[in-house]
PQR file with spaces between the fields and no chain letter, atoms N, CA, C, O and H, PARSE charges and radii, in Angstrom:
ATOM       1  N    MET     1    -101.822   95.353   19.944 -0.4000 1.5000
ATOM       2  CA   MET     1    -100.723   94.740   19.227 -0.0000 2.0000
ATOM       3  C    MET     1     -99.483   94.790   20.111  0.5500 1.7000
ATOM       4  O    MET     1     -99.198   95.811   20.736 -0.5500 1.4000
ATOM       5  N    ILE     2     -98.768   93.710   20.158 -0.4000 1.5000
ATOM       6  CA   ILE     2     -97.574   93.630   20.982 -0.0000 2.0000
ATOM       7  C    ILE     2     -96.398   94.201   20.209  0.5500 1.7000
ATOM       8  O    ILE     2     -96.157   93.831   19.060 -0.5500 1.4000
ATOM       9  H    ILE     2     -99.000   92.881   19.649  0.4000 1.0000
ATOM      10  N    LEU     3     -95.668   95.106   20.849 -0.4000 1.5000
ATOM      11  CA   LEU     3     -94.543   95.765   20.193 -0.0000 2.0000
ATOM      12  C    LEU     3     -93.429   94.785   19.863  0.5500 1.7000
ATOM      13  O    LEU     3     -92.743   94.951   18.854 -0.5500 1.4000
ATOM      14  H    LEU     3     -95.863   95.407   21.783  0.4000 1.0000
ATOM      15  N    THR     4     -93.239   93.783   20.682 -0.4000 1.5000
ATOM      16  CA   THR     4     -92.142   92.843   20.450 -0.0000 2.0000
ATOM      17  C    THR     4     -92.382   91.967   19.226  0.5500 1.7000
ATOM      18  O    THR     4     -91.465   91.277   18.781 -0.5500 1.4000
ATOM      19  H    THR     4     -93.795   93.649   21.502  0.4000 1.0000
ATOM      20  N    SER     5     -93.597   91.977   18.670 -0.4000 1.5000
ATOM      21  CA   SER     5     -93.852   91.159   17.490 -0.0000 2.0000
ATOM      22  C    SER     5     -93.112   91.693   16.267  0.5500 1.7000
ATOM      23  O    SER     5     -92.952   90.970   15.284 -0.5500 1.4000
ATOM      24  H    SER     5     -94.342   92.538   19.031  0.4000 1.0000
ATOM      25  N    PHE     6     -92.656   92.950   16.312 -0.4000 1.5000
ATOM      26  CA   PHE     6     -91.921   93.524   15.203 -0.0000 2.0000
ATOM      27  C    PHE     6     -90.434   93.194   15.268  0.5500 1.7000
ATOM      28  O    PHE     6     -89.742   93.300   14.256 -0.5500 1.4000
ATOM      29  H    PHE     6     -92.786   93.537   17.111  0.4000 1.0000
ATOM      30  N    TYR     7     -89.941   92.808   16.402 -0.4000 1.5000
ATOM      31  CA   TYR     7     -88.534   92.497   16.576 -0.0000 2.0000
ATOM      32  C    TYR     7     -88.302   91.016   16.348  0.5500 1.7000
ATOM      33  O    TYR     7     -89.196   90.200   16.573 -0.5500 1.4000
ATOM      34  H    TYR     7     -90.503   92.722   17.224  0.4000 1.0000
ATOM      35  N    PRO     8     -87.104   90.666   15.903 -0.5600 1.5000
ATOM      36  CA   PRO     8     -86.791   89.231   15.862  0.2800 2.0000
ATOM      37  C    PRO     8     -86.908   88.647   17.270  0.5500 1.7000
ATOM      38  O    PRO     8     -86.759   89.369   18.256 -0.5500 1.4000
ATOM      39  N    LEU     9     -87.164   87.389   17.365 -0.4000 1.5000
ATOM      40  CA   LEU     9     -87.430   86.760   18.654 -0.0000 2.0000
ATOM      41  C    LEU     9     -86.296   86.940   19.652  0.5500 1.7000
ATOM      42  O    LEU     9     -86.547   87.143   20.840 -0.5500 1.4000
ATOM      43  H    LEU     9     -87.285   86.802   16.564  0.4000 1.0000
ATOM      44  N    PHE    10     -85.068   86.870   19.194 -0.4000 1.5000
ATOM      45  CA   PHE    10     -83.960   86.970   20.129 -0.0000 2.0000
ATOM      46  C    PHE    10     -83.759   88.387   20.648  0.5500 1.7000
ATOM      47  O    PHE    10     -83.107   88.559   21.678 -0.5500 1.4000
ATOM      48  H    PHE    10     -84.864   86.705   18.229  0.4000 1.0000
ATOM      49  N    LEU    11     -84.291   89.416   19.979 -0.4000 1.5000
ATOM      50  CA   LEU    11     -84.148   90.791   20.451 -0.0000 2.0000
ATOM      51  C    LEU    11     -85.285   91.201   21.371  0.5500 1.7000
ATOM      52  O    LEU    11     -85.131   92.148   22.142 -0.5500 1.4000
ATOM      53  H    LEU    11     -84.820   89.277   19.142  0.4000 1.0000
ATOM      54  N    GLY    12     -86.404   90.528   21.315 -0.4000 1.5000
ATOM      55  CA   GLY    12     -87.565   90.910   22.098 -0.0000 2.0000
ATOM      56  C    GLY    12     -87.424   90.665   23.582  0.5500 1.7000
ATOM      57  O    GLY    12     -88.085   91.339   24.372 -0.5500 1.4000
ATOM      58  H    GLY    12     -86.529   89.759   20.688  0.4000 1.0000
ATOM      59  N    ASN    13     -86.586   89.726   23.993 -0.4000 1.5000
ATOM      60  CA   ASN    13     -86.489   89.357   25.398 -0.0000 2.0000
ATOM      61  C    ASN    13     -85.275   89.945   26.101  0.5500 1.7000
ATOM      62  O    ASN    13     -85.004   89.593   27.249 -0.5500 1.4000
ATOM      63  H    ASN    13     -86.049   89.179   23.351  0.4000 1.0000
ATOM      64  N    LEU    14     -84.536   90.834   25.441 -0.4000 1.5000
ATOM      65  CA   LEU    14     -83.348   91.404   26.058 -0.0000 2.0000
ATOM      66  C    LEU    14     -83.724   92.520   27.023  0.5500 1.7000
ATOM      67  O    LEU    14     -84.578   93.352   26.718 -0.5500 1.4000
ATOM      68  H    LEU    14     -84.756   91.121   24.508  0.4000 1.0000
ATOM      69  N    ARG    15     -83.091   92.532   28.174 -0.4000 1.5000
ATOM      70  CA   ARG    15     -83.323   93.555   29.187 -0.0000 2.0000
ATOM      71  C    ARG    15     -82.084   94.434   29.298  0.5500 1.7000
ATOM      72  O    ARG    15     -81.180   94.325   28.470 -0.5500 1.4000
ATOM      73  H    ARG    15     -82.397   91.856   28.422  0.4000 1.0000
ATOM      74  N    GLY    16     -82.026   95.275   30.273 -0.4000 1.5000
ATOM      75  CA   GLY    16     -80.958   96.255   30.432 -0.0000 2.0000
ATOM      76  C    GLY    16     -79.569   95.676   30.495  0.5500 1.7000
ATOM      77  O    GLY    16     -78.671   96.166   29.810 -0.5500 1.4000
ATOM      78  H    GLY    16     -82.760   95.364   30.946  0.4000 1.0000
ATOM      79  N    TRP    17     -79.360   94.644   31.299 -0.4000 1.5000
ATOM      80  CA   TRP    17     -78.030   94.058   31.450 -0.0000 2.0000
ATOM      81  C    TRP    17     -77.558   93.402   30.168  0.5500 1.7000
ATOM      82  O    TRP    17     -76.382   93.486   29.815 -0.5500 1.4000
ATOM      83  H    TRP    17     -80.089   94.246   31.855  0.4000 1.0000
ATOM      84  N    GLU    18     -78.471   92.752   29.473 -0.4000 1.5000
ATOM      85  CA   GLU    18     -78.088   92.098   28.226 -0.0000 2.0000
ATOM      86  C    GLU    18     -77.622   93.117   27.191  0.5500 1.7000
ATOM      87  O    GLU    18     -76.631   92.893   26.496 -0.5500 1.4000
ATOM      88  H    GLU    18     -79.427   92.684   29.759  0.4000 1.0000
ATOM      89  N    TRP    19     -78.342   94.244   27.091 -0.4000 1.5000
ATOM      90  CA   TRP    19     -77.943   95.301   26.162 -0.0000 2.0000
ATOM      91  C    TRP    19     -76.584   95.879   26.552  0.5500 1.7000
ATOM      92  O    TRP    19     -75.761   96.176   25.687 -0.5500 1.4000
ATOM      93  H    TRP    19     -79.146   94.426   27.656  0.4000 1.0000
ATOM      94  N    LEU    20     -76.355   96.037   27.838 -0.4000 1.5000
ATOM      95  CA   LEU    20     -75.081   96.559   28.314 -0.0000 2.0000
ATOM      96  C    LEU    20     -73.931   95.629   27.936  0.5500 1.7000
ATOM      97  O    LEU    20     -72.869   96.092   27.521 -0.5500 1.4000
ATOM      98  H    LEU    20     -77.024   95.796   28.541  0.4000 1.0000
ATOM      99  N    ILE    21     -74.138   94.335   28.077 -0.4000 1.5000
ATOM     100  CA   ILE    21     -73.111   93.356   27.714 -0.0000 2.0000
ATOM     101  C    ILE    21     -72.864   93.372   26.211  0.5500 1.7000
ATOM     102  O    ILE    21     -71.717   93.292   25.771 -0.5500 1.4000
ATOM     103  H    ILE    21     -75.001   93.959   28.415  0.4000 1.0000
ATOM     104  N    ILE    22     -73.926   93.474   25.420 -0.4000 1.5000
ATOM     105  CA   ILE    22     -73.780   93.535   23.958 -0.0000 2.0000
ATOM     106  C    ILE    22     -72.996   94.779   23.562  0.5500 1.7000
ATOM     107  O    ILE    22     -72.102   94.695   22.720 -0.5500 1.4000
ATOM     108  H    ILE    22     -74.858   93.539   25.777  0.4000 1.0000
ATOM     109  N    LEU    23     -73.306   95.921   24.145 -0.4000 1.5000
ATOM     110  CA   LEU    23     -72.581   97.154   23.844 -0.0000 2.0000
ATOM     111  C    LEU    23     -71.110   97.052   24.247  0.5500 1.7000
ATOM     112  O    LEU    23     -70.234   97.545   23.535 -0.5500 1.4000
ATOM     113  H    LEU    23     -74.032   95.989   24.829  0.4000 1.0000
ATOM     114  N    LEU    24     -70.841   96.421   25.372 -0.4000 1.5000
ATOM     115  CA   LEU    24     -69.461   96.225   25.817 -0.0000 2.0000
ATOM     116  C    LEU    24     -68.689   95.349   24.833  0.5500 1.7000
ATOM     117  O    LEU    24     -67.534   95.640   24.522 -0.5500 1.4000
ATOM     118  H    LEU    24     -71.552   96.021   25.950  0.4000 1.0000
ATOM     119  N    VAL    25     -69.312   94.287   24.343 -0.4000 1.5000
ATOM     120  CA   VAL    25     -68.660   93.405   23.370 -0.0000 2.0000
ATOM     121  C    VAL    25     -68.395   94.169   22.070  0.5500 1.7000
ATOM     122  O    VAL    25     -67.331   94.008   21.472 -0.5500 1.4000
ATOM     123  H    VAL    25     -70.251   94.051   24.595  0.4000 1.0000
ATOM     124  N    ILE    26     -69.335   94.988   21.630 -0.4000 1.5000
ATOM     125  CA   ILE    26     -69.139   95.789   20.419 -0.0000 2.0000
ATOM     126  C    ILE    26     -67.971   96.750   20.609  0.5500 1.7000
ATOM     127  O    ILE    26     -67.147   96.919   19.710 -0.5500 1.4000
ATOM     128  H    ILE    26     -70.199   95.119   22.117  0.4000 1.0000
ATOM     129  N    MET    27     -67.905   97.376   21.778 -0.4000 1.5000
ATOM     130  CA   MET    27     -66.793   98.288   22.060 -0.0000 2.0000
ATOM     131  C    MET    27     -65.457   97.550   22.026  0.5500 1.7000
ATOM     132  O    MET    27     -64.466   98.087   21.530 -0.5500 1.4000
ATOM     133  H    MET    27     -68.575   97.238   22.508  0.4000 1.0000
ATOM     134  N    LEU    28     -65.423   96.333   22.546 -0.4000 1.5000
ATOM     135  CA   LEU    28     -64.186   95.567   22.544 -0.0000 2.0000
ATOM     136  C    LEU    28     -63.792   95.132   21.131  0.5500 1.7000
ATOM     137  O    LEU    28     -62.609   95.116   20.791 -0.5500 1.4000
ATOM     138  H    LEU    28     -66.227   95.897   22.948  0.4000 1.0000
ATOM     139  N    LEU    29     -64.772   94.784   20.321 -0.4000 1.5000
ATOM     140  CA   LEU    29     -64.473   94.322   18.968 -0.0000 2.0000
ATOM     141  C    LEU    29     -64.028   95.456   18.044  0.5500 1.7000
ATOM     142  O    LEU    29     -63.051   95.317   17.308 -0.5500 1.4000
ATOM     143  H    LEU    29     -65.733   94.797   20.597  0.4000 1.0000
ATOM     144  N    PHE    30     -64.745   96.572   18.088 -0.4000 1.5000
ATOM     145  CA   PHE    30     -64.485   97.645   17.137 -0.0000 2.0000
ATOM     146  C    PHE    30     -63.613   98.754   17.699  0.5500 1.7000
ATOM     147  O    PHE    30     -62.986   99.486   16.933 -0.5500 1.4000
ATOM     148  H    PHE    30     -65.538   96.685   18.686  0.4000 1.0000
ATOM     149  N    GLY    31     -63.558   98.895   18.986 -0.4000 1.5000
ATOM     150  CA   GLY    31     -62.784   99.970   19.591 -0.0000 2.0000
ATOM     151  C    GLY    31     -63.549  101.291   19.543  0.5500 1.7000
ATOM     152  O    GLY    31     -64.502  101.440   18.779 -0.5500 1.4000
ATOM     153  H    GLY    31     -64.067   98.301   19.608  0.4000 1.0000
ATOM     154  N    GLY    32     -63.128  102.230   20.351 -0.4000 1.5000
ATOM     155  CA   GLY    32     -63.823  103.503   20.459 -0.0000 2.0000
ATOM     156  C    GLY    32     -63.692  104.383   19.230  0.5500 1.7000
ATOM     157  O    GLY    32     -64.561  105.215   18.970 -0.5500 1.4000
ATOM     158  H    GLY    32     -62.353  102.109   20.972  0.4000 1.0000
ATOM     159  N    LYS    33     -62.616  104.212   18.469 -0.4000 1.5000
ATOM     160  CA   LYS    33     -62.404  105.075   17.301 -0.0000 2.0000
ATOM     161  C    LYS    33     -63.147  104.571   16.065  0.5500 1.7000
ATOM     162  O    LYS    33     -63.493  105.365   15.190 -0.5500 1.4000
ATOM     163  H    LYS    33     -61.910  103.536   18.681  0.4000 1.0000
ATOM     164  N    LYS    34     -63.391  103.291   15.983 -0.4000 1.5000
ATOM     165  CA   LYS    34     -64.040  102.729   14.797 -0.0000 2.0000
ATOM     166  C    LYS    34     -65.559  102.897   14.822  0.5500 1.7000
ATOM     167  O    LYS    34     -66.184  102.937   13.763 -0.5500 1.4000
ATOM     168  H    LYS    34     -63.110  102.646   16.694  0.4000 1.0000
ATOM     169  N    ILE    35     -66.154  102.994   15.984 -0.4000 1.5000
ATOM     170  CA   ILE    35     -67.610  103.085   16.078 -0.0000 2.0000
ATOM     171  C    ILE    35     -68.150  104.349   15.418  0.5500 1.7000
ATOM     172  O    ILE    35     -69.129  104.249   14.678 -0.5500 1.4000
ATOM     173  H    ILE    35     -65.646  102.962   16.845  0.4000 1.0000
ATOM     174  N    PRO    36     -67.564  105.557   15.644 -0.5600 1.5000
ATOM     175  CA   PRO    36     -68.076  106.737   14.925  0.2800 2.0000
ATOM     176  C    PRO    36     -67.950  106.606   13.403  0.5500 1.7000
ATOM     177  O    PRO    36     -68.827  107.058   12.665 -0.5500 1.4000
ATOM     178  N    GLU    37     -66.863  105.990   12.937 -0.4000 1.5000
ATOM     179  CA   GLU    37     -66.704  105.770   11.499 -0.0000 2.0000
ATOM     180  C    GLU    37     -67.779  104.816   10.979  0.5500 1.7000
ATOM     181  O    GLU    37     -68.334  105.018    9.899 -0.5500 1.4000
ATOM     182  H    GLU    37     -66.152  105.623   13.536  0.4000 1.0000
ATOM     183  N    LEU    38     -68.057  103.793   11.750 -0.4000 1.5000
ATOM     184  CA   LEU    38     -69.088  102.833   11.373 -0.0000 2.0000
ATOM     185  C    LEU    38     -70.456  103.501   11.305  0.5500 1.7000
ATOM     186  O    LEU    38     -71.206  103.286   10.353 -0.5500 1.4000
ATOM     187  H    LEU    38     -67.606  103.629   12.628  0.4000 1.0000
ATOM     188  N    MET    39     -70.782  104.306   12.304 -0.4000 1.5000
ATOM     189  CA   MET    39     -72.068  105.008   12.325 -0.0000 2.0000
ATOM     190  C    MET    39     -72.161  106.036   11.194  0.5500 1.7000
ATOM     191  O    MET    39     -73.232  106.229   10.619 -0.5500 1.4000
ATOM     192  H    MET    39     -70.173  104.481   13.077  0.4000 1.0000
ATOM     193  N    ARG    40     -71.052  106.688   10.876 -0.4000 1.5000
ATOM     194  CA   ARG    40     -71.026  107.646    9.771 -0.0000 2.0000
ATOM     195  C    ARG    40     -71.324  106.925    8.454  0.5500 1.7000
ATOM     196  O    ARG    40     -72.076  107.434    7.623 -0.5500 1.4000
ATOM     197  H    ARG    40     -70.182  106.531   11.343  0.4000 1.0000
ATOM     198  N    GLY    41     -70.746  105.762    8.271 -0.4000 1.5000
ATOM     199  CA   GLY    41     -71.009  104.969    7.074 -0.0000 2.0000
ATOM     200  C    GLY    41     -72.461  104.522    6.994  0.5500 1.7000
ATOM     201  O    GLY    41     -73.064  104.535    5.921 -0.5500 1.4000
ATOM     202  H    GLY    41     -70.136  105.349    8.946  0.4000 1.0000
ATOM     203  N    VAL    42     -73.019  104.126    8.133 -0.4000 1.5000
ATOM     204  CA   VAL    42     -74.428  103.731    8.162 -0.0000 2.0000
ATOM     205  C    VAL    42     -75.310  104.925    7.814  0.5500 1.7000
ATOM     206  O    VAL    42     -76.273  104.785    7.061 -0.5500 1.4000
ATOM     207  H    VAL    42     -72.529  104.115    9.005  0.4000 1.0000
ATOM     208  N    GLY    43     -74.992  106.092    8.353 -0.4000 1.5000
ATOM     209  CA   GLY    43     -75.761  107.302    8.059 -0.0000 2.0000
ATOM     210  C    GLY    43     -75.703  107.675    6.585  0.5500 1.7000
ATOM     211  O    GLY    43     -76.720  108.049    6.000 -0.5500 1.4000
ATOM     212  H    GLY    43     -74.209  106.206    8.965  0.4000 1.0000
ATOM     213  N    LYS    44     -74.519  107.575    5.977 -0.4000 1.5000
ATOM     214  CA   LYS    44     -74.394  107.863    4.547 -0.0000 2.0000
ATOM     215  C    LYS    44     -75.191  106.868    3.718  0.5500 1.7000
ATOM     216  O    LYS    44     -75.806  107.234    2.717 -0.5500 1.4000
ATOM     217  H    LYS    44     -73.693  107.271    6.452  0.4000 1.0000
ATOM     218  N    GLY    45     -75.178  105.621    4.135 -0.4000 1.5000
ATOM     219  CA   GLY    45     -75.950  104.604    3.423 -0.0000 2.0000
ATOM     220  C    GLY    45     -77.441  104.866    3.501  0.5500 1.7000
ATOM     221  O    GLY    45     -78.156  104.712    2.511 -0.5500 1.4000
ATOM     222  H    GLY    45     -74.679  105.323    4.948  0.4000 1.0000
ATOM     223  N    ILE    46     -77.911  105.261    4.669 -0.4000 1.5000
ATOM     224  CA   ILE    46     -79.330  105.573    4.844 -0.0000 2.0000
ATOM     225  C    ILE    46     -79.713  106.779    4.004  0.5500 1.7000
ATOM     226  O    ILE    46     -80.766  106.785    3.366 -0.5500 1.4000
ATOM     227  H    ILE    46     -77.330  105.386    5.474  0.4000 1.0000
ATOM     228  N    ASN    47     -78.857  107.812    4.001 -0.4000 1.5000
ATOM     229  CA   ASN    47     -79.145  109.001    3.200 -0.0000 2.0000
ATOM     230  C    ASN    47     -79.201  108.688    1.711  0.5500 1.7000
ATOM     231  O    ASN    47     -80.088  109.181    1.013 -0.5500 1.4000
ATOM     232  H    ASN    47     -78.002  107.807    4.519  0.4000 1.0000
ATOM     233  N    SER    48     -78.275  107.882    1.215 -0.4000 1.5000
ATOM     234  CA   SER    48     -78.291  107.554   -0.206 -0.0000 2.0000
ATOM     235  C    SER    48     -79.505  106.690   -0.547  0.5500 1.7000
ATOM     236  O    SER    48     -80.062  106.811   -1.638 -0.5500 1.4000
ATOM     237  H    SER    48     -77.554  107.483    1.782  0.4000 1.0000
ATOM     238  N    PHE    49     -79.914  105.827    0.369 -0.4000 1.5000
ATOM     239  CA   PHE    49     -81.109  105.013    0.157 -0.0000 2.0000
ATOM     240  C    PHE    49     -82.346  105.904    0.078  0.5500 1.7000
ATOM     241  O    PHE    49     -83.183  105.720   -0.806 -0.5500 1.4000
ATOM     242  H    PHE    49     -79.461  105.729    1.255  0.4000 1.0000
ATOM     243  N    LYS    50     -82.471  106.872    0.996 -0.4000 1.5000
ATOM     244  CA   LYS    50     -83.603  107.790    0.976 -0.0000 2.0000
ATOM     245  C    LYS    50     -83.606  108.630   -0.295  0.5500 1.7000
ATOM     246  O    LYS    50     -84.666  108.883   -0.868 -0.5500 1.4000
ATOM     247  H    LYS    50     -81.791  107.021    1.714  0.4000 1.0000
ATOM     248  N    GLN    51     -82.426  109.065   -0.741 -0.4000 1.5000
ATOM     249  CA   GLN    51     -82.328  109.851   -1.962 -0.0000 2.0000
ATOM     250  C    GLN    51     -82.760  109.014   -3.171  0.5500 1.7000
ATOM     251  O    GLN    51     -83.450  109.516   -4.058 -0.5500 1.4000
ATOM     252  H    GLN    51     -81.565  108.860   -0.276  0.4000 1.0000
ATOM     253  N    GLY    52     -82.365  107.768   -3.207 -0.4000 1.5000
ATOM     254  CA   GLY    52     -82.785  106.873   -4.284 -0.0000 2.0000
ATOM     255  C    GLY    52     -84.285  106.663   -4.296  0.5500 1.7000
ATOM     256  O    GLY    52     -84.900  106.643   -5.362 -0.5500 1.4000
ATOM     257  H    GLY    52     -81.804  107.360   -2.487  0.4000 1.0000
ATOM     258  N    LEU    53     -84.885  106.507   -3.117 -0.4000 1.5000
ATOM     259  CA   LEU    53     -86.330  106.375   -3.036 -0.0000 2.0000
ATOM     260  C    LEU    53     -87.031  107.629   -3.548  0.5500 1.7000
ATOM     261  O    LEU    53     -88.018  107.544   -4.278 -0.5500 1.4000
ATOM     262  H    LEU    53     -84.386  106.524   -2.251  0.4000 1.0000
ATOM     263  N    LYS    54     -86.514  108.790   -3.159 -0.4000 1.5000
ATOM     264  CA   LYS    54     -87.125  110.058   -3.584 -0.0000 2.0000
ATOM     265  C    LYS    54     -87.021  110.216   -5.095  0.5500 1.7000
ATOM     266  O    LYS    54     -87.985  110.626   -5.741 -0.5500 1.4000
ATOM     267  H    LYS    54     -85.711  108.858   -2.566  0.4000 1.0000
ATOM     268  N    GLU    55     -85.862  109.894   -5.664 -0.4000 1.5000
ATOM     269  CA   GLU    55     -85.696  109.994   -7.112 -0.0000 2.0000
ATOM     270  C    GLU    55     -86.649  109.052   -7.836  0.5500 1.7000
ATOM     271  O    GLU    55     -87.222  109.420   -8.862 -0.5500 1.4000
ATOM     272  H    GLU    55     -85.079  109.561   -5.139  0.4000 1.0000
ATOM     273  N    THR    56     -86.823  107.852   -7.318 -0.4000 1.5000
ATOM     274  CA   THR    56     -87.741  106.893   -7.920 -0.0000 2.0000
ATOM     275  C    THR    56     -89.172  107.397   -7.845  0.5500 1.7000
ATOM     276  O    THR    56     -89.917  107.291   -8.820 -0.5500 1.4000
ATOM     277  H    THR    56     -86.359  107.553   -6.484  0.4000 1.0000
ATOM     278  N    GLN    57     -89.567  107.945   -6.702 -0.4000 1.5000
ATOM     279  CA   GLN    57     -90.914  108.494   -6.563 -0.0000 2.0000
ATOM     280  C    GLN    57     -91.123  109.666   -7.510  0.5500 1.7000
ATOM     281  O    GLN    57     -92.199  109.800   -8.094 -0.5500 1.4000
ATOM     282  H    GLN    57     -88.963  108.031   -5.910  0.4000 1.0000
ATOM     283  N    ASP    58     -90.114  110.519   -7.673 -0.4000 1.5000
ATOM     284  CA   ASP    58     -90.215  111.651   -8.594 -0.0000 2.0000
ATOM     285  C    ASP    58     -90.386  111.175  -10.031  0.5500 1.7000
ATOM     286  O    ASP    58     -91.178  111.743  -10.783 -0.5500 1.4000
ATOM     287  H    ASP    58     -89.240  110.410   -7.199  0.4000 1.0000
ATOM     288  N    GLU    59     -89.645  110.132  -10.420 -0.4000 1.5000
ATOM     289  CA   GLU    59     -89.780  109.598  -11.773 -0.0000 2.0000
ATOM     290  C    GLU    59     -91.154  108.994  -11.995  0.5500 1.7000
ATOM     291  O    GLU    59     -91.734  109.143  -13.070 -0.5500 1.4000
ATOM     292  H    GLU    59     -89.001  109.671   -9.809  0.4000 1.0000
ATOM     293  N    ILE    60     -91.678  108.317  -10.989 -0.4000 1.5000
ATOM     294  CA   ILE    60     -93.015  107.728  -11.103 -0.0000 2.0000
ATOM     295  C    ILE    60     -94.062  108.829  -11.235  0.5500 1.7000
ATOM     296  O    ILE    60     -94.955  108.739  -12.078 -0.5500 1.4000
ATOM     297  H    ILE    60     -91.207  108.196  -10.115  0.4000 1.0000
ATOM     298  N    LYS    61     -93.957  109.867  -10.405 -0.4000 1.5000
ATOM     299  CA   LYS    61     -94.905  110.986  -10.488 -0.0000 2.0000
ATOM     300  C    LYS    61     -94.795  111.692  -11.832  0.5500 1.7000
ATOM     301  O    LYS    61     -95.809  112.098  -12.401 -0.5500 1.4000
ATOM     302  H    LYS    61     -93.231  109.940   -9.721  0.4000 1.0000
ATOM     303  N    LYS    62     -93.586  111.842  -12.342 -0.4000 1.5000
ATOM     304  CA   LYS    62     -93.357  112.492  -13.630 -0.0000 2.0000
ATOM     305  C    LYS    62     -94.027  111.679  -14.738  0.5500 1.7000
ATOM     306  O    LYS    62     -94.636  112.246  -15.645 -0.5500 1.4000
ATOM     307  H    LYS    62     -92.763  111.512  -11.880  0.4000 1.0000
ATOM     308  N    GLY    63     -93.914  110.375  -14.666 -0.4000 1.5000
ATOM     309  CA   GLY    63     -94.536  109.502  -15.663 -0.0000 2.0000
ATOM     310  C    GLY    63     -96.052  109.537  -15.598  0.5500 1.7000
ATOM     311  O    GLY    63     -96.721  109.445  -16.627 -0.5500 1.4000
ATOM     312  H    GLY    63     -93.419  109.914  -13.929  0.4000 1.0000
ATOM     313  N    ILE    64     -96.599  109.668  -14.395 -0.4000 1.5000
ATOM     314  CA   ILE    64     -98.048  109.727  -14.231 -0.0000 2.0000
ATOM     315  C    ILE    64     -98.584  111.066  -14.720  0.5500 1.7000
ATOM     316  O    ILE    64     -99.662  111.121  -15.311 -0.5500 1.4000
ATOM     317  H    ILE    64     -96.056  109.741  -13.559  0.4000 1.0000
ATOM     318  N    ASP    65     -97.844  112.142  -14.481 -0.4000 1.5000
ATOM     319  CA   ASP    65     -98.301  113.480  -14.854 -0.0000 2.0000
ATOM     320  C    ASP    65     -98.294  113.702  -16.363  0.5500 1.7000
ATOM     321  O    ASP    65     -99.080  114.509  -16.857 -0.5500 1.4000
ATOM     322  H    ASP    65     -96.968  112.097  -14.001  0.4000 1.0000
ATOM     323  N    GLU    66     -97.436  113.014  -17.107 -0.4000 1.5000
ATOM     324  CA   GLU    66     -97.387  113.168  -18.552 -0.0000 2.0000
ATOM     325  C    GLU    66     -98.627  112.560  -19.180  0.5500 1.7000
ATOM     326  O    GLU    66     -99.180  111.586  -18.669 -0.5500 1.4000
ATOM     327  H    GLU    66     -96.797  112.358  -16.705  0.4000 1.0000
ATOM     328  N    GLU    67     -99.064  113.145  -20.299 -0.4000 1.5000
ATOM     329  CA   GLU    67    -100.212  112.600  -21.014 -0.0000 2.0000
ATOM     330  C    GLU    67     -99.816  111.295  -21.692  0.5500 1.7000
ATOM     331  O    GLU    67     -98.692  111.176  -22.181 -0.5500 1.4000
ATOM     332  H    GLU    67     -98.615  113.936  -20.714  0.4000 1.0000
ATOM     333  N    PRO    68    -100.711  110.320  -21.733 -0.5600 1.5000
ATOM     334  CA   PRO    68    -100.365  109.042  -22.354  0.2800 2.0000
ATOM     335  C    PRO    68    -100.091  109.154  -23.852  0.5500 1.7000
ATOM     336  O    PRO    68     -99.263  108.401  -24.365 -0.5500 1.4000
ATOM     337  N    GLY    69    -100.751  110.064  -24.575 -0.4000 1.5000
ATOM     338  CA   GLY    69    -100.575  110.181  -26.014 -0.0000 2.0000
ATOM     339  C    GLY    69     -99.701  111.329  -26.435  0.5500 1.7000
ATOM     340  O    GLY    69     -99.750  111.723  -27.600 -0.5500 1.4000
ATOM     341  H    GLY    69    -101.424  110.675  -24.158  0.4000 1.0000
ATOM     342  N    ALA    70     -98.892  111.897  -25.540 -0.4000 1.5000
ATOM     343  CA   ALA    70     -98.087  113.065  -25.865 -0.0000 2.0000
ATOM     344  C    ALA    70     -97.039  112.772  -26.923  0.5500 1.7000
ATOM     345  O    ALA    70     -96.743  113.648  -27.735 -0.5500 1.4000
ATOM     346  H    ALA    70     -98.853  111.577  -24.593  0.4000 1.0000
ATOM     347  N    ASP    71     -96.471  111.586  -26.948 -0.4000 1.5000
ATOM     348  CA   ASP    71     -95.445  111.238  -27.925 -0.0000 2.0000
ATOM     349  C    ASP    71     -96.031  111.094  -29.328  0.5500 1.7000
ATOM     350  O    ASP    71     -95.350  111.399  -30.308 -0.5500 1.4000
ATOM     351  H    ASP    71     -96.712  110.874  -26.288  0.4000 1.0000
ATOM     352  N    ASN    72     -97.244  110.650  -29.443 -0.4000 1.5000
ATOM     353  CA   ASN    72     -97.871  110.433  -30.750 -0.0000 2.0000
ATOM     354  C    ASN    72     -98.273  111.733  -31.432  0.5500 1.7000
ATOM     355  O    ASN    72     -98.421  111.745  -32.654 -0.5500 1.4000
ATOM     356  H    ASN    72     -97.798  110.403  -28.647  0.4000 1.0000
ATOM     357  N    LYS    73     -98.454  112.821  -30.706 -0.4000 1.5000
ATOM     358  CA   LYS    73     -98.866  114.092  -31.294 -0.0000 2.0000
ATOM     359  C    LYS    73     -97.770  114.720  -32.135  0.5500 1.7000
ATOM     360  O    LYS    73     -98.066  115.386  -33.127 -0.5500 1.4000
ATOM     361  H    LYS    73     -98.333  112.811  -29.713  0.4000 1.0000
ATOM     362  N    ASN    74     -96.522  114.527  -31.766 -0.4000 1.5000
ATOM     363  CA   ASN    74     -95.409  115.151  -32.471 -0.0000 2.0000
ATOM     364  C    ASN    74     -95.018  114.389  -33.723  0.5500 1.7000
ATOM     365  O    ASN    74     -94.274  114.930  -34.541 -0.5500 1.4000
ATOM     366  H    ASN    74     -96.281  113.987  -30.960  0.4000 1.0000
ATOM     367  N    LYS    75     -95.469  113.189  -33.911 -0.4000 1.5000
ATOM     368  CA   LYS    75     -95.065  112.374  -35.059 -0.0000 2.0000
ATOM     369  C    LYS    75     -95.937  112.620  -36.253  0.5500 1.7000
ATOM     370  O    LYS    75     -95.731  112.013  -37.304 -0.5500 1.4000
ATOM     371  H    LYS    75     -96.073  112.749  -33.246  0.4000 1.0000
């Protein structure tokens, strides 16, 4: 399996110089002080997404572990 098949077509053909130019343009657009803030925000977003996935999986497991007729026994 070719690894580049997972990347969008325009990212698969980039080499070292192209990445360097892209990073330079990002530095010029955002500046050196904004990039750590941007990465911190991305990290917080990823963490909250993972936490949401874990909570959803826990709720699904909780629902599977409960007996299907447990509510009817108390009535």
